[in-house]
C-alpha positions as CSV (number, residue, x, y, z in Angstrom):
1,M,80.9,-46.3,53.9
2,A,81.2,-42.7,55.0
3,L,78.1,-41.7,53.1
4,K,76.1,-44.2,55.1
5,L,77.1,-42.7,58.4
6,S,74.9,-40.2,60.2
7,M,76.0,-36.8,61.0
8,K,76.6,-37.9,64.6
9,G,78.6,-40.8,63.3
10,R,80.7,-38.5,61.1
11,L,81.3,-36.2,64.0
12,L,82.2,-39.1,66.3
13,S,84.6,-40.4,63.6
14,L,86.3,-37.1,63.4
15,A,86.6,-36.9,67.2
16,G,87.8,-40.5,67.3
17,L,90.5,-39.8,64.6
18,A,91.6,-36.6,66.4
19,L,91.8,-38.5,69.7
20,L,93.6,-41.3,68.0
21,G,96.2,-38.9,66.5
22,M,96.7,-37.2,69.9
23,A,97.0,-40.6,71.6
24,T,99.4,-41.9,69.1
25,L,101.6,-38.7,69.3
26,A,101.5,-38.9,73.1
27,A,102.4,-42.6,73.0
28,V,105.2,-41.9,70.7
29,A,106.5,-39.0,72.8
30,T,106.2,-41.1,76.0
31,V,107.9,-44.1,74.5
32,S,110.6,-41.8,73.0
33,S,111.0,-40.1,76.4
34,R,111.4,-43.3,78.3
35,I,113.8,-44.8,75.8
36,N,115.9,-41.6,75.7
37,Q,115.9,-41.5,79.4
38,A,117.0,-45.1,79.8
39,A,119.7,-44.6,77.1
40,L,121.0,-41.3,78.7
41,E,120.9,-43.0,82.1
42,K,122.9,-45.9,80.8
43,L,125.2,-43.4,79.1
44,Y,125.8,-41.5,82.3
45,T,126.1,-44.4,84.7
46,Q,128.1,-46.7,82.6
47,D,130.2,-44.5,80.3
48,I,130.4,-40.9,81.6
49,Q,130.8,-41.9,85.2
50,S,133.4,-44.5,84.3
51,V,135.4,-41.9,82.4
52,V,135.2,-39.5,85.3
53,R,136.3,-42.1,87.8
54,L,139.2,-43.1,85.6
55,Q,140.3,-39.5,85.1
56,R,140.0,-38.8,88.9
57,I,142.1,-41.8,89.7
58,E,144.7,-40.8,87.1
59,N,144.8,-37.2,88.3
60,S,145.1,-38.3,91.9
61,L,148.1,-40.6,91.2
62,L,149.7,-37.7,89.2
63,E,149.1,-35.4,92.1
64,V,150.7,-37.8,94.5
65,R,153.8,-38.2,92.3
66,F,154.0,-34.4,91.8
67,R,153.9,-33.8,95.6
68,A,156.3,-36.5,96.4
69,A,158.8,-34.9,93.9
70,G,158.1,-31.5,95.5
71,V,158.9,-33.0,99.0
72,L,162.2,-34.3,97.7
73,L,163.1,-31.0,96.2
74,E,162.0,-29.4,99.5
75,Q,159.4,-27.3,97.6
76,L,156.4,-28.8,99.6
77,P,156.0,-29.6,103.2
78,V,155.9,-33.2,104.4
79,P,152.8,-32.9,106.7
80,G,150.6,-31.4,104.0
81,S,151.8,-34.0,101.5
82,L,151.1,-36.7,104.0
83,N,147.6,-35.6,104.7
84,H,147.0,-35.2,100.9
85,L,148.3,-38.8,100.4
86,R,146.0,-40.2,103.0
87,E,143.0,-38.4,101.5
88,I,144.1,-39.7,98.0
89,R,144.3,-43.3,99.2
90,K,140.7,-43.1,100.6
91,S,139.5,-41.3,97.5
92,V,141.2,-43.7,95.1
93,A,139.9,-46.8,97.0
94,A,136.4,-45.4,97.0
95,L,136.5,-44.7,93.2
96,W,137.8,-48.2,92.6
97,S,135.1,-49.8,94.8
98,E,132.5,-47.9,92.6
99,L,134.1,-48.6,89.4
100,E,134.9,-52.3,89.7
101,P,131.3,-53.7,90.2
102,K,130.1,-52.0,87.0
103,A,133.2,-53.1,84.9
104,G,131.3,-55.8,83.1
105,Q,128.8,-53.3,81.8
106,A,131.1,-50.3,81.3
107,F,133.9,-52.2,79.6
108,G,132.0,-54.8,77.5
109,E,134.2,-54.5,74.4
110,A,137.0,-56.9,73.9
111,E,139.8,-54.3,74.1
112,A,138.3,-52.4,77.1
113,A,137.7,-55.7,78.9
114,E,141.2,-56.9,78.4
115,T,142.7,-53.6,79.6
116,F,140.5,-53.5,82.6
117,A,141.3,-57.1,83.5
118,Q,145.0,-56.2,83.4
119,L,144.3,-53.1,85.6
120,S,142.3,-55.1,88.1
121,K,145.0,-57.8,88.3
122,N,147.6,-55.2,89.0
123,W,145.5,-52.8,91.2
124,G,147.1,-54.0,94.4
125,Q,150.3,-52.4,93.2
126,V,148.6,-49.0,93.4
127,D,147.9,-49.4,97.1
128,A,151.3,-50.9,97.9
129,T,153.1,-48.1,96.2
130,L,151.0,-45.4,98.0
131,A,151.6,-47.3,101.3
132,K,155.4,-47.0,100.8
133,L,155.1,-43.3,100.1
134,E,153.1,-42.9,103.3
135,L,155.8,-44.7,105.2
136,G,158.4,-42.5,103.7
137,Y,156.5,-39.4,104.6
138,T,155.9,-40.7,108.2
139,T,159.6,-41.6,108.7
140,K,160.8,-38.6,106.7
141,N,163.0,-40.9,104.7
142,N,164.0,-39.1,101.5
143,A,165.9,-42.2,100.4
144,A,162.7,-44.4,100.6
145,L,160.8,-41.6,98.8
146,T,163.3,-41.6,96.0
147,A,163.3,-45.3,95.7
148,V,159.5,-45.3,95.4
149,L,159.6,-42.6,92.7
150,E,162.5,-44.2,90.7
151,E,161.7,-47.8,91.0
152,D,158.1,-48.6,92.3
153,W,156.4,-45.7,90.4
154,A,157.9,-47.0,87.1
155,T,156.4,-50.5,87.9
156,L,153.1,-48.7,88.9
157,H,153.1,-46.7,85.7
158,K,153.5,-49.8,83.6
159,L,151.0,-52.1,85.4
160,A,148.3,-49.6,86.5
161,V,148.7,-46.1,85.1
162,K,149.2,-47.1,81.4
163,P,146.1,-49.4,81.4
164,L,144.2,-46.7,83.2
165,Q,145.2,-44.0,80.6
166,A,144.4,-46.5,77.8
167,L,140.8,-47.1,79.3
168,I,139.9,-43.4,79.2
169,P,139.9,-42.9,75.4
170,I,138.2,-46.4,74.9
171,T,135.5,-45.4,77.3
172,Q,135.2,-42.0,75.7
173,R,134.7,-43.7,72.3
174,T,132.1,-46.0,73.9
175,A,130.4,-43.0,75.3
176,A,130.4,-41.1,72.0
177,A,128.9,-44.3,70.2
178,S,126.3,-44.6,72.8
179,Y,125.4,-40.9,72.4
180,Q,125.2,-41.3,68.7
181,Q,123.1,-44.3,69.2
182,V,120.6,-42.4,71.5
183,V,120.6,-39.6,68.8
184,A,119.7,-42.0,66.0
185,Q,117.1,-43.7,68.1
186,S,115.6,-40.4,68.9
187,Q,115.5,-39.5,65.2
188,R,113.9,-42.7,64.3
189,L,111.2,-42.3,67.0
190,L,110.7,-38.7,65.8
191,V,110.2,-40.0,62.2
192,V,107.7,-42.6,63.5
193,G,105.8,-39.9,65.4
194,L,105.8,-37.6,62.3
195,V,104.6,-40.5,60.0
196,A,101.8,-41.4,62.6
197,G,100.8,-37.8,62.9
198,L,100.7,-37.4,59.1
199,L,98.7,-40.6,58.8
200,C,96.2,-39.3,61.3
201,M,96.0,-35.9,59.8
202,G,95.5,-37.6,56.4
203,G,92.7,-39.8,57.7
204,L,91.2,-36.7,59.5
205,T,91.3,-34.6,56.3
206,L,89.7,-37.5,54.2
207,V,86.9,-37.9,56.7
208,V,86.4,-34.1,56.7
209,V,86.4,-33.9,52.9
210,L,83.9,-36.8,52.6
211,T,81.7,-35.4,55.3
212,L,81.6,-31.9,53.6
213,R,80.9,-33.5,50.2
214,A,78.1,-35.6,51.8
215,L,76.6,-32.5,53.4
216,L,77.1,-29.7,51.1
217,Q,75.9,-31.3,47.8
218,P,72.5,-32.4,49.3
219,L,72.1,-29.0,51.0
220,R,72.6,-27.2,47.7
221,S,70.0,-29.5,46.1
222,V,67.7,-28.8,48.9
223,A,68.3,-25.0,48.6
224,Q,67.5,-25.1,44.8
225,A,64.4,-27.2,45.5
226,M,63.1,-24.9,48.2
227,N,63.8,-21.8,45.9
228,R,61.6,-23.5,43.2
229,I,58.9,-24.2,45.8
230,A,59.1,-20.6,47.0
231,D,58.6,-19.5,43.3
232,G,55.4,-21.6,43.2
233,D,56.7,-24.7,41.4
234,L,55.5,-27.6,43.6
235,S,56.8,-30.2,41.2
236,A,60.5,-29.6,42.4
237,T,62.3,-33.0,43.1
238,M,63.9,-33.4,46.5
239,P,67.4,-35.1,46.7
240,A,67.6,-38.9,47.1
241,E,66.7,-40.4,50.4
242,R,69.3,-40.7,53.1
243,T,69.6,-42.5,56.3
244,D,71.1,-39.8,58.5
245,E,69.8,-36.6,60.1
246,L,69.8,-34.7,56.8
247,G,67.6,-37.6,55.4
248,Q,65.0,-36.9,58.1
249,V,65.0,-33.2,57.2
250,L,64.5,-34.2,53.6
251,I,61.6,-36.5,54.5
252,A,60.0,-33.6,56.4
253,L,60.5,-31.3,53.5
254,T,59.0,-33.8,51.1
255,H,56.0,-34.1,53.5
256,M,55.7,-30.4,53.5
257,Q,55.8,-30.2,49.7
258,D,53.0,-32.9,49.5
259,R,50.9,-31.0,52.0
260,L,51.4,-27.8,50.1
261,R,50.6,-29.5,46.8
262,S,47.4,-30.9,48.3
263,L,46.6,-27.7,49.9
264,V,47.0,-25.8,46.6
265,T,45.0,-28.4,44.9
266,D,42.1,-28.0,47.4
267,V,42.3,-24.3,47.2
268,S,42.2,-24.4,43.3
269,R,39.2,-26.8,43.5
270,T,37.5,-24.5,45.9
271,A,38.1,-21.5,43.8
272,D,36.7,-23.4,40.8
273,N,33.5,-24.2,42.8
274,I,33.3,-20.6,43.9
275,T,33.7,-19.5,40.2
276,I,30.9,-21.8,39.2
277,A,28.7,-20.6,42.0
278,S,29.5,-17.1,41.2
279,S,28.5,-17.6,37.6
280,E,25.4,-19.3,38.6
281,I,24.6,-16.5,41.0
282,A,25.3,-14.0,38.2
283,T,22.9,-15.8,35.9
284,G,20.2,-15.9,38.5
285,N,20.8,-12.1,39.2
286,L,20.4,-11.5,35.4
287,D,17.1,-13.5,35.3
288,L,15.8,-11.8,38.4
289,S,16.6,-8.4,36.9
290,H,14.8,-9.5,33.7
291,R,11.8,-10.6,35.7
292,T,12.0,-7.4,37.7
293,E,12.0,-5.3,34.5
294,L,8.9,-7.3,33.2
295,A,7.2,-6.9,36.5
296,A,7.8,-3.1,36.4
297,S,6.6,-2.9,32.8
298,H,3.4,-4.8,33.8
299,L,3.0,-2.5,36.7
300,Q,3.4,0.5,34.4
301,Q,0.8,-1.0,32.1
302,T,-1.5,-1.7,35.0
303,A,-1.0,1.8,36.3
304,G,-1.9,3.1,32.8
305,S,-5.0,1.0,32.7
306,L,-6.0,2.1,36.2
307,E,-5.6,5.8,35.1
308,Q,-7.8,5.1,32.0
309,L,-10.2,3.2,34.2
310,T,-10.2,6.1,36.7
311,A,-10.8,8.5,33.9
312,T,-13.6,6.4,32.5
313,V,-15.2,6.1,35.9
314,A,-14.9,9.8,36.4
315,Q,-16.5,10.3,33.0
316,S,-19.2,7.8,33.9
317,A,-19.8,9.6,37.2
318,D,-20.1,12.8,35.4
319,A,-22.5,11.3,32.8
320,A,-24.5,9.8,35.7
321,A,-24.6,13.1,37.4
322,Q,-25.8,14.8,34.2
323,A,-28.3,12.0,33.6
324,N,-29.6,12.4,37.2
325,Q,-29.8,16.0,36.8
326,L,-31.8,15.6,33.5
327,A,-34.0,13.1,35.2
328,T,-34.7,15.6,38.0
329,S,-35.4,18.2,35.5
330,A,-37.7,16.0,33.5
331,S,-39.5,15.0,36.7
332,S,-40.1,18.6,37.7
333,V,-41.4,19.3,34.1
334,A,-43.8,16.3,34.3
335,Q,-45.4,17.6,37.6
């Protein structure tokens, strides 16, 4: 099939394969980026933020208990601890309001869902205990503070702090599993991209090899045929006919070869005719030379005859003159 394509078709095929490879890699990269972004966003919003909120709530409750103990031991001032408690109540309430709506997504596993359900059921104990502490700070009632730390805080720890502490490692394991899933998915997409790239590169290489083979072999044959023509062998055979641009070049070269062969034939025929005419002219020249020589011989003979005739005429004139003289003498004697 590739051999029937024109050069333009081959070049377009190469460009198409290259663009297809680039588009495939770009698509794989885009899809991988979007999937990873969605997975990382889910990991951050559902797992990491949940862990952070749980740890902040736990740390806040531990700070409240620590400051309450410090107040009872007269190591920390009451006003500062009261202000800190009020800020903690607002902060913990805000963190819980952010955490509770996303509990179904963040704590989807059975163990995590059960633990969070227990925490959610007993969450009112947290605010109630903090409210008692605030009342003890406000009234500066150390007995009330002691009762909260010894009695209410034990209940709070059992109903809220322990489930809270249990949720943190569960959420961390879920986050780690989600992260591993994202990494594995990225690796799969990377493998898909590499395979797609290798397939495109293989197809591109195949088309390049077929194109080079389809072009170089005929060009070598054309070069050999042109060298034979340059050496005077007009019987050289051109490569087989093709349907591409190289085929048009071969047709033009074949026409040139035919015209050269016809021209050489005409020149040879003309040269033969010139040879024959030259031979005839040479023969005519020989005949003319022979005739000229005969004419010259005849002229020489005529000239010799004229000389003899001239001599004879001269002798006759002398004889006539002598006869005339004798006649004159005889006439004188007769008188």
